[in-house]
Gaussian input, Z-matrix of N, CA and C with variables (Angstrom, degrees):
# hf/3-21g

backbone

0 1
 N
 C     1     B1
 C     2     B2     1     A1
 N     3     B3     2     A2     1     D1
 C     4     B4     3     A3     2     D2
 C     5     B5     4     A4     3     D3
 N     6     B6     5     A5     4     D4
 C     7     B7     6     A6     5     D5
 C     8     B8     7     A7     6     D6
 N     9     B9     8     A8     7     D7
 C    10    B10     9     A9     8     D8
 C    11    B11    10    A10     9     D9
 N    12    B12    11    A11    10    D10
 C    13    B13    12    A12    11    D11
 C    14    B14    13    A13    12    D12
 N    15    B15    14    A14    13    D13
 C    16    B16    15    A15    14    D14
 C    17    B17    16    A16    15    D15
 N    18    B18    17    A17    16    D16
 C    19    B19    18    A18    17    D17
 C    20    B20    19    A19    18    D18
 N    21    B21    20    A20    19    D19
 C    22    B22    21    A21    20    D20
 C    23    B23    22    A22    21    D21
 N    24    B24    23    A23    22    D22
 C    25    B25    24    A24    23    D23
 C    26    B26    25    A25    24    D24
 N    27    B27    26    A26    25    D25
 C    28    B28    27    A27    26    D26
 C    29    B29    28    A28    27    D27
 N    30    B30    29    A29    28    D28
 C    31    B31    30    A30    29    D29
 C    32    B32    31    A31    30    D30
 N    33    B33    32    A32    31    D31
 C    34    B34    33    A33    32    D32
 C    35    B35    34    A34    33    D33
 N    36    B36    35    A35    34    D34
 C    37    B37    36    A36    35    D35
 C    38    B38    37    A37    36    D36
 N    39    B39    38    A38    37    D37
 C    40    B40    39    A39    38    D38
 C    41    B41    40    A40    39    D39
 N    42    B42    41    A41    40    D40
 C    43    B43    42    A42    41    D41
 C    44    B44    43    A43    42    D42
 N    45    B45    44    A44    43    D43
 C    46    B46    45    A45    44    D44
 C    47    B47    46    A46    45    D45
 N    48    B48    47    A47    46    D46
 C    49    B49    48    A48    47    D47
 C    50    B50    49    A49    48    D48
 N    51    B51    50    A50    49    D49
 C    52    B52    51    A51    50    D50
 C    53    B53    52    A52    51    D51
 N    54    B54    53    A53    52    D52
 C    55    B55    54    A54    53    D53
 C    56    B56    55    A55    54    D54
 N    57    B57    56    A56    55    D55
 C    58    B58    57    A57    56    D56
 C    59    B59    58    A58    57    D57
 N    60    B60    59    A59    58    D58
 C    61    B61    60    A60    59    D59
 C    62    B62    61    A61    60    D60
 N    63    B63    62    A62    61    D61
 C    64    B64    63    A63    62    D62
 C    65    B65    64    A64    63    D63
 N    66    B66    65    A65    64    D64
 C    67    B67    66    A66    65    D65
 C    68    B68    67    A67    66    D66
 N    69    B69    68    A68    67    D67
 C    70    B70    69    A69    68    D68
 C    71    B71    70    A70    69    D69
 N    72    B72    71    A71    70    D70
 C    73    B73    72    A72    71    D71
 C    74    B74    73    A73    72    D72
 N    75    B75    74    A74    73    D73
 C    76    B76    75    A75    74    D74
 C    77    B77    76    A76    75    D75
 N    78    B78    77    A77    76    D76
 C    79    B79    78    A78    77    D77
 C    80    B80    79    A79    78    D78
 N    81    B81    80    A80    79    D79
 C    82    B82    81    A81    80    D80
 C    83    B83    82    A82    81    D81
 N    84    B84    83    A83    82    D82
 C    85    B85    84    A84    83    D83
 C    86    B86    85    A85    84    D84
 N    87    B87    86    A86    85    D85
 C    88    B88    87    A87    86    D86
 C    89    B89    88    A88    87    D87
 N    90    B90    89    A89    88    D88
 C    91    B91    90    A90    89    D89
 C    92    B92    91    A91    90    D90
 N    93    B93    92    A92    91    D91
 C    94    B94    93    A93    92    D92
 C    95    B95    94    A94    93    D93
 N    96    B96    95    A95    94    D94
 C    97    B97    96    A96    95    D95
 C    98    B98    97    A97    96    D96
 N    99    B99    98    A98    97    D97
 C   100   B100    99    A99    98    D98
 C   101   B101   100   A100    99    D99
 N   102   B102   101   A101   100   D100
 C   103   B103   102   A102   101   D101
 C   104   B104   103   A103   102   D102
 N   105   B105   104   A104   103   D103
 C   106   B106   105   A105   104   D104
 C   107   B107   106   A106   105   D105
 N   108   B108   107   A107   106   D106
 C   109   B109   108   A108   107   D107
 C   110   B110   109   A109   108   D108
 N   111   B111   110   A110   109   D109
 C   112   B112   111   A111   110   D110
 C   113   B113   112   A112   111   D111
 N   114   B114   113   A113   112   D112
 C   115   B115   114   A114   113   D113
 C   116   B116   115   A115   114   D114
 N   117   B117   116   A116   115   D115
 C   118   B118   117   A117   116   D116
 C   119   B119   118   A118   117   D117
 N   120   B120   119   A119   118   D118
 C   121   B121   120   A120   119   D119
 C   122   B122   121   A121   120   D120
 N   123   B123   122   A122   121   D121
 C   124   B124   123   A123   122   D122
 C   125   B125   124   A124   123   D123
 N   126   B126   125   A125   124   D124
 C   127   B127   126   A126   125   D125
 C   128   B128   127   A127   126   D126
 N   129   B129   128   A128   127   D127
 C   130   B130   129   A129   128   D128
 C   131   B131   130   A130   129   D129
 N   132   B132   131   A131   130   D130
 C   133   B133   132   A132   131   D131
 C   134   B134   133   A133   132   D132
 N   135   B135   134   A134   133   D133
 C   136   B136   135   A135   134   D134
 C   137   B137   136   A136   135   D135
 N   138   B138   137   A137   136   D136
 C   139   B139   138   A138   137   D137
 C   140   B140   139   A139   138   D138
 N   141   B141   140   A140   139   D139
 C   142   B142   141   A141   140   D140
 C   143   B143   142   A142   141   D141
 N   144   B144   143   A143   142   D142
 C   145   B145   144   A144   143   D143
 C   146   B146   145   A145   144   D144
 N   147   B147   146   A146   145   D145
 C   148   B148   147   A147   146   D146
 C   149   B149   148   A148   147   D147
 N   150   B150   149   A149   148   D148
 C   151   B151   150   A150   149   D149
 C   152   B152   151   A151   150   D150
 N   153   B153   152   A152   151   D151
 C   154   B154   153   A153   152   D152
 C   155   B155   154   A154   153   D153
 N   156   B156   155   A155   154   D154
 C   157   B157   156   A156   155   D155
 C   158   B158   157   A157   156   D156
 N   159   B159   158   A158   157   D157
 C   160   B160   159   A159   158   D158
 C   161   B161   160   A160   159   D159
 N   162   B162   161   A161   160   D160
 C   163   B163   162   A162   161   D161
 C   164   B164   163   A163   162   D162
 N   165   B165   164   A164   163   D163
 C   166   B166   165   A165   164   D164
 C   167   B167   166   A166   165   D165
 N   168   B168   167   A167   166   D166
 C   169   B169   168   A168   167   D167
 C   170   B170   169   A169   168   D168
 N   171   B171   170   A170   169   D169
 C   172   B172   171   A171   170   D170
 C   173   B173   172   A172   171   D171
 N   174   B174   173   A173   172   D172
 C   175   B175   174   A174   173   D173
 C   176   B176   175   A175   174   D174
 N   177   B177   176   A176   175   D175
 C   178   B178   177   A177   176   D176
 C   179   B179   178   A178   177   D177
 N   180   B180   179   A179   178   D178
 C   181   B181   180   A180   179   D179
 C   182   B182   181   A181   180   D180
 N   183   B183   182   A182   181   D181
 C   184   B184   183   A183   182   D182
 C   185   B185   184   A184   183   D183
 N   186   B186   185   A185   184   D184
 C   187   B187   186   A186   185   D185
 C   188   B188   187   A187   186   D186
 N   189   B189   188   A188   187   D187
 C   190   B190   189   A189   188   D188
 C   191   B191   190   A190   189   D189
 N   192   B192   191   A191   190   D190
 C   193   B193   192   A192   191   D191
 C   194   B194   193   A193   192   D192
 N   195   B195   194   A194   193   D193
 C   196   B196   195   A195   194   D194
 C   197   B197   196   A196   195   D195
 N   198   B198   197   A197   196   D196
 C   199   B199   198   A198   197   D197
 C   200   B200   199   A199   198   D198
 N   201   B201   200   A200   199   D199
 C   202   B202   201   A201   200   D200
 C   203   B203   202   A202   201   D201
 N   204   B204   203   A203   202   D202
 C   205   B205   204   A204   203   D203
 C   206   B206   205   A205   204   D204
 N   207   B207   206   A206   205   D205
 C   208   B208   207   A207   206   D206
 C   209   B209   208   A208   207   D207
 N   210   B210   209   A209   208   D208
 C   211   B211   210   A210   209   D209
 C   212   B212   211   A211   210   D210
 N   213   B213   212   A212   211   D211
 C   214   B214   213   A213   212   D212
 C   215   B215   214   A214   213   D213
 N   216   B216   215   A215   214   D214
 C   217   B217   216   A216   215   D215
 C   218   B218   217   A217   216   D216
 N   219   B219   218   A218   217   D217
 C   220   B220   219   A219   218   D218
 C   221   B221   220   A220   219   D219
 N   222   B222   221   A221   220   D220
 C   223   B223   222   A222   221   D221
 C   224   B224   223   A223   222   D222
 N   225   B225   224   A224   223   D223
 C   226   B226   225   A225   224   D224
 C   227   B227   226   A226   225   D225
 N   228   B228   227   A227   226   D226
 C   229   B229   228   A228   227   D227
 C   230   B230   229   A229   228   D228
 N   231   B231   230   A230   229   D229
 C   232   B232   231   A231   230   D230
 C   233   B233   232   A232   231   D231
 N   234   B234   233   A233   232   D232
 C   235   B235   234   A234   233   D233
 C   236   B236   235   A235   234   D234
 N   237   B237   236   A236   235   D235
 C   238   B238   237   A237   236   D236
 C   239   B239   238   A238   237   D237
 N   240   B240   239   A239   238   D238
 C   241   B241   240   A240   239   D239
 C   242   B242   241   A241   240   D240
 N   243   B243   242   A242   241   D241
 C   244   B244   243   A243   242   D242
 C   245   B245   244   A244   243   D243
 N   246   B246   245   A245   244   D244
 C   247   B247   246   A246   245   D245
 C   248   B248   247   A247   246   D246

   B1=1.4351
   B2=1.5336
   B3=1.2935
   B4=1.4519
   B5=1.5019
   B6=1.3504
   B7=1.4181
   B8=1.5427
   B9=1.3366
   B10=1.4215
   B11=1.5491
   B12=1.3004
   B13=1.4816
   B14=1.5245
   B15=1.3221
   B16=1.4605
   B17=1.4985
   B18=1.3492
   B19=1.4266
   B20=1.4938
   B21=1.3348
   B22=1.5058
   B23=1.5420
   B24=1.3543
   B25=1.4566
   B26=1.5412
   B27=1.3214
   B28=1.4164
   B29=1.5492
   B30=1.3253
   B31=1.4461
   B32=1.5299
   B33=1.3403
   B34=1.4350
   B35=1.5137
   B36=1.3455
   B37=1.4404
   B38=1.5159
   B39=1.2862
   B40=1.4701
   B41=1.5252
   B42=1.3552
   B43=1.4894
   B44=1.5259
   B45=1.3283
   B46=1.4440
   B47=1.5585
   B48=1.3217
   B49=1.4929
   B50=1.5615
   B51=1.3013
   B52=1.4455
   B53=1.5681
   B54=1.3037
   B55=1.4372
   B56=1.5553
   B57=1.3193
   B58=1.4703
   B59=1.5263
   B60=1.3264
   B61=1.4797
   B62=1.5015
   B63=1.3485
   B64=1.4266
   B65=1.5529
   B66=1.3145
   B67=1.4695
   B68=1.5173
   B69=1.3102
   B70=1.4772
   B71=1.5549
   B72=1.3161
   B73=1.4528
   B74=1.5699
   B75=1.3534
   B76=1.4296
   B77=1.5242
   B78=1.3140
   B79=1.4727
   B80=1.5218
   B81=1.3011
   B82=1.4654
   B83=1.4988
   B84=1.3242
   B85=1.4982
   B86=1.5395
   B87=1.3120
   B88=1.4604
   B89=1.5218
   B90=1.2960
   B91=1.4978
   B92=1.4936
   B93=1.3313
   B94=1.4661
   B95=1.5593
   B96=1.2790
   B97=1.4414
   B98=1.5347
   B99=1.3251
   B100=1.4945
   B101=1.5741
   B102=1.3621
   B103=1.4677
   B104=1.5023
   B105=1.3333
   B106=1.4727
   B107=1.5248
   B108=1.3772
   B109=1.4425
   B110=1.5502
   B111=1.3334
   B112=1.4581
   B113=1.5494
   B114=1.3131
   B115=1.4351
   B116=1.5492
   B117=1.3680
   B118=1.4626
   B119=1.5127
   B120=1.2992
   B121=1.4723
   B122=1.5580
   B123=1.3047
   B124=1.4775
   B125=1.5433
   B126=1.3775
   B127=1.4617
   B128=1.4601
   B129=1.3559
   B130=1.4455
   B131=1.5300
   B132=1.3293
   B133=1.4243
   B134=1.5418
   B135=1.3143
   B136=1.5150
   B137=1.5154
   B138=1.3352
   B139=1.4667
   B140=1.5890
   B141=1.2780
   B142=1.4670
   B143=1.5394
   B144=1.3203
   B145=1.4205
   B146=1.5480
   B147=1.3321
   B148=1.4325
   B149=1.5351
   B150=1.3376
   B151=1.4569
   B152=1.4889
   B153=1.3210
   B154=1.4395
   B155=1.5428
   B156=1.3177
   B157=1.4368
   B158=1.5402
   B159=1.3431
   B160=1.4612
   B161=1.5230
   B162=1.3359
   B163=1.4770
   B164=1.5385
   B165=1.2623
   B166=1.5241
   B167=1.5007
   B168=1.3396
   B169=1.5007
   B170=1.5071
   B171=1.3335
   B172=1.4744
   B173=1.5082
   B174=1.3200
   B175=1.4639
   B176=1.5817
   B177=1.3461
   B178=1.4686
   B179=1.5308
   B180=1.2806
   B181=1.4710
   B182=1.5092
   B183=1.3509
   B184=1.4862
   B185=1.5282
   B186=1.3253
   B187=1.4959
   B188=1.5096
   B189=1.3247
   B190=1.4629
   B191=1.5050
   B192=1.3100
   B193=1.4687
   B194=1.4831
   B195=1.3275
   B196=1.4850
   B197=1.5070
   B198=1.3391
   B199=1.4632
   B200=1.5522
   B201=1.3177
   B202=1.4637
   B203=1.5120
   B204=1.3623
   B205=1.4684
   B206=1.5251
   B207=1.3444
   B208=1.4337
   B209=1.5550
   B210=1.3150
   B211=1.4723
   B212=1.5668
   B213=1.3096
   B214=1.4727
   B215=1.5352
   B216=1.3494
   B217=1.4492
   B218=1.5435
   B219=1.3493
   B220=1.4475
   B221=1.5182
   B222=1.2698
   B223=1.4552
   B224=1.5232
   B225=1.3312
   B226=1.4461
   B227=1.5286
   B228=1.3400
   B229=1.4775
   B230=1.5258
   B231=1.2595
   B232=1.5084
   B233=1.5446
   B234=1.2941
   B235=1.4440
   B236=1.4802
   B237=1.3243
   B238=1.4360
   B239=1.5299
   B240=1.2998
   B241=1.4202
   B242=1.5287
   B243=1.3477
   B244=1.4447
   B245=1.5156
   B246=1.3650
   B247=1.5024
   B248=1.5052
   A1=107.37
   A2=117.16
   A3=122.11
   A4=106.96
   A5=116.51
   A6=121.95
   A7=113.89
   A8=116.81
   A9=121.14
   A10=112.95
   A11=118.13
   A12=121.67
   A13=110.89
   A14=113.26
   A15=120.52
   A16=105.82
   A17=118.38
   A18=122.06
   A19=110.98
   A20=115.36
   A21=123.31
   A22=109.52
   A23=113.54
   A24=120.32
   A25=107.87
   A26=117.42
   A27=125.40
   A28=110.50
   A29=114.21
   A30=120.33
   A31=112.06
   A32=116.90
   A33=119.81
   A34=113.28
   A35=117.29
   A36=120.77
   A37=108.45
   A38=117.25
   A39=120.27
   A40=110.97
   A41=116.62
   A42=116.62
   A43=109.82
   A44=114.14
   A45=122.36
   A46=112.36
   A47=116.64
   A48=119.57
   A49=108.05
   A50=117.01
   A51=117.84
   A52=110.99
   A53=115.31
   A54=120.72
   A55=110.51
   A56=115.06
   A57=118.79
   A58=111.23
   A59=116.60
   A60=119.98
   A61=111.86
   A62=117.99
   A63=120.57
   A64=113.30
   A65=116.54
   A66=119.72
   A67=109.42
   A68=118.01
   A69=121.64
   A70=112.44
   A71=118.54
   A72=120.16
   A73=108.29
   A74=118.31
   A75=120.08
   A76=115.59
   A77=117.32
   A78=121.02
   A79=110.00
   A80=118.23
   A81=122.03
   A82=111.40
   A83=115.74
   A84=119.07
   A85=110.49
   A86=118.03
   A87=122.14
   A88=110.02
   A89=115.89
   A90=119.79
   A91=110.57
   A92=118.36
   A93=123.95
   A94=108.36
   A95=116.19
   A96=121.00
   A97=112.69
   A98=115.53
   A99=121.04
   A100=111.55
   A101=116.81
   A102=118.39
   A103=112.06
   A104=117.29
   A105=120.23
   A106=109.60
   A107=114.02
   A108=117.32
   A109=114.59
   A110=115.42
   A111=118.98
   A112=110.43
   A113=118.86
   A114=122.47
   A115=110.19
   A116=116.72
   A117=119.25
   A118=111.60
   A119=115.76
   A120=121.91
   A121=109.66
   A122=117.48
   A123=121.31
   A124=109.92
   A125=114.80
   A126=116.38
   A127=113.98
   A128=116.99
   A129=121.31
   A130=109.42
   A131=117.17
   A132=120.83
   A133=111.34
   A134=115.84
   A135=120.09
   A136=108.76
   A137=118.26
   A138=122.19
   A139=107.18
   A140=119.63
   A141=121.44
   A142=112.82
   A143=118.55
   A144=119.67
   A145=113.76
   A146=118.45
   A147=118.33
   A148=111.95
   A149=115.61
   A150=119.10
   A151=115.30
   A152=118.32
   A153=123.18
   A154=112.51
   A155=118.23
   A156=122.11
   A157=112.11
   A158=117.25
   A159=120.38
   A160=109.13
   A161=119.06
   A162=119.70
   A163=109.38
   A164=115.41
   A165=118.58
   A166=109.13
   A167=118.62
   A168=119.86
   A169=111.18
   A170=115.43
   A171=118.60
   A172=111.16
   A173=117.97
   A174=122.08
   A175=110.32
   A176=114.12
   A177=117.75
   A178=108.93
   A179=119.46
   A180=121.08
   A181=112.30
   A182=115.06
   A183=117.95
   A184=113.10
   A185=116.29
   A186=118.93
   A187=109.23
   A188=117.68
   A189=122.14
   A190=111.75
   A191=117.27
   A192=120.94
   A193=112.08
   A194=115.85
   A195=118.41
   A196=112.81
   A197=117.01
   A198=118.80
   A199=110.53
   A200=115.56
   A201=120.07
   A202=113.28
   A203=116.13
   A204=119.43
   A205=111.02
   A206=115.83
   A207=118.55
   A208=116.84
   A209=113.36
   A210=118.55
   A211=107.72
   A212=116.72
   A213=121.78
   A214=112.45
   A215=117.56
   A216=124.20
   A217=107.91
   A218=115.46
   A219=116.70
   A220=112.78
   A221=118.18
   A222=123.54
   A223=111.03
   A224=115.59
   A225=121.27
   A226=114.86
   A227=113.98
   A228=120.57
   A229=106.25
   A230=116.13
   A231=122.03
   A232=108.80
   A233=118.54
   A234=121.54
   A235=114.48
   A236=115.33
   A237=123.33
   A238=111.66
   A239=116.51
   A240=120.63
   A241=113.46
   A242=116.18
   A243=120.10
   A244=114.90
   A245=115.59
   A246=116.89
   A247=111.12
   D1=133.92
   D2=-178.95
   D3=-80.72
   D4=166.25
   D5=178.39
   D6=-63.66
   D7=-22.82
   D8=-178.11
   D9=-86.60
   D10=-19.43
   D11=-178.77
   D12=-78.83
   D13=138.14
   D14=175.31
   D15=-120.65
   D16=138.03
   D17=-178.84
   D18=-70.86
   D19=137.42
   D20=-178.67
   D21=-81.80
   D22=177.84
   D23=175.79
   D24=-93.91
   D25=-160.91
   D26=-176.37
   D27=-78.42
   D28=-55.66
   D29=-175.82
   D30=-104.98
   D31=-11.52
   D32=-175.45
   D33=-123.02
   D34=141.29
   D35=167.73
   D36=-83.14
   D37=149.02
   D38=-179.58
   D39=-70.14
   D40=126.74
   D41=179.82
   D42=-72.58
   D43=157.62
   D44=-173.72
   D45=-56.50
   D46=-43.61
   D47=-175.48
   D48=-64.85
   D49=-43.37
   D50=-178.51
   D51=-69.76
   D52=-39.64
   D53=178.32
   D54=-59.25
   D55=-44.47
   D56=-178.87
   D57=-66.80
   D58=-38.29
   D59=176.73
   D60=-61.61
   D61=-40.10
   D62=178.78
   D63=-73.97
   D64=-35.40
   D65=176.86
   D66=-64.32
   D67=-36.25
   D68=-176.94
   D69=-79.79
   D70=-3.35
   D71=-176.12
   D72=-134.31
   D73=91.55
   D74=-174.50
   D75=-57.01
   D76=-32.31
   D77=179.68
   D78=-69.16
   D79=-43.79
   D80=176.42
   D81=-65.86
   D82=-40.24
   D83=-179.78
   D84=-63.29
   D85=-39.79
   D86=178.90
   D87=-62.29
   D88=-41.70
   D89=176.82
   D90=-65.24
   D91=-41.06
   D92=179.89
   D93=-59.32
   D94=-45.26
   D95=-177.43
   D96=-71.17
   D97=-17.30
   D98=-178.14
   D99=-88.96
   D100=-16.73
   D101=-179.82
   D102=-88.47
   D103=162.54
   D104=-176.04
   D105=-73.24
   D106=161.30
   D107=175.97
   D108=-57.75
   D109=-33.94
   D110=179.45
   D111=-70.48
   D112=-35.62
   D113=177.26
   D114=-69.85
   D115=-38.35
   D116=173.95
   D117=-61.82
   D118=-38.82
   D119=178.46
   D120=-61.78
   D121=-40.71
   D122=179.20
   D123=-61.13
   D124=-45.82
   D125=178.23
   D126=-61.92
   D127=-43.43
   D128=-178.03
   D129=-62.62
   D130=-47.96
   D131=-179.51
   D132=-62.26
   D133=-37.07
   D134=177.55
   D135=-60.42
   D136=-40.58
   D137=-175.30
   D138=-73.76
   D139=-44.34
   D140=-173.24
   D141=-82.04
   D142=-10.11
   D143=-175.08
   D144=-82.97
   D145=-10.47
   D146=-179.35
   D147=-83.85
   D148=161.49
   D149=-177.24
   D150=-97.33
   D151=-37.77
   D152=-174.52
   D153=-88.34
   D154=136.22
   D155=-178.36
   D156=-57.38
   D157=-41.11
   D158=-178.13
   D159=-66.64
   D160=-36.29
   D161=178.26
   D162=-68.34
   D163=-37.47
   D164=178.36
   D165=-62.99
   D166=-43.70
   D167=178.36
   D168=-60.73
   D169=-38.99
   D170=176.51
   D171=-63.27
   D172=-41.63
   D173=-178.63
   D174=-63.38
   D175=-43.22
   D176=179.50
   D177=-62.07
   D178=-43.38
   D179=177.92
   D180=-63.89
   D181=-39.71
   D182=178.15
   D183=-65.96
   D184=-35.93
   D185=176.00
   D186=-53.54
   D187=-52.96
   D188=179.95
   D189=-57.49
   D190=-48.10
   D191=-177.26
   D192=-67.21
   D193=-46.34
   D194=-175.27
   D195=-71.60
   D196=-32.68
   D197=174.30
   D198=-61.09
   D199=-45.37
   D200=179.95
   D201=-66.01
   D202=-23.68
   D203=177.75
   D204=-85.29
   D205=-1.98
   D206=175.07
   D207=102.70
   D208=1.94
   D209=179.21
   D210=-73.40
   D211=135.42
   D212=-178.45
   D213=-101.45
   D214=-15.92
   D215=-179.62
   D216=-150.14
   D217=157.70
   D218=177.38
   D219=-62.16
   D220=139.25
   D221=-177.99
   D222=-86.47
   D223=144.48
   D224=172.45
   D225=56.82
   D226=43.21
   D227=-178.12
   D228=-134.37
   D229=140.20
   D230=-172.62
   D231=-63.65
   D232=-24.91
   D233=-176.81
   D234=105.66
   D235=168.32
   D236=-178.81
   D237=-65.96
   D238=128.50
   D239=177.71
   D240=-78.21
   D241=-8.16
   D242=-177.00
   D243=-91.57
   D244=8.43
   D245=-179.81
   D246=-75.68

């Protein structure tokens, strides 16, 4: 795997904005690579499921922050409907 590749989820490919956020933050990327493919899928779906661009930007930032805080899945979210 090259330094630019980020591992996808189960049902979802990682979107460019989330991928770039993880590439730019080595600590968050390490946590991303440590979680399961199903957990990565939950994060990806959580990011892409919102409608407003500003909310999506907030979700991308929260993924980085919350991964580094030790969260393995999005909190207080019903989960990916694509499972």
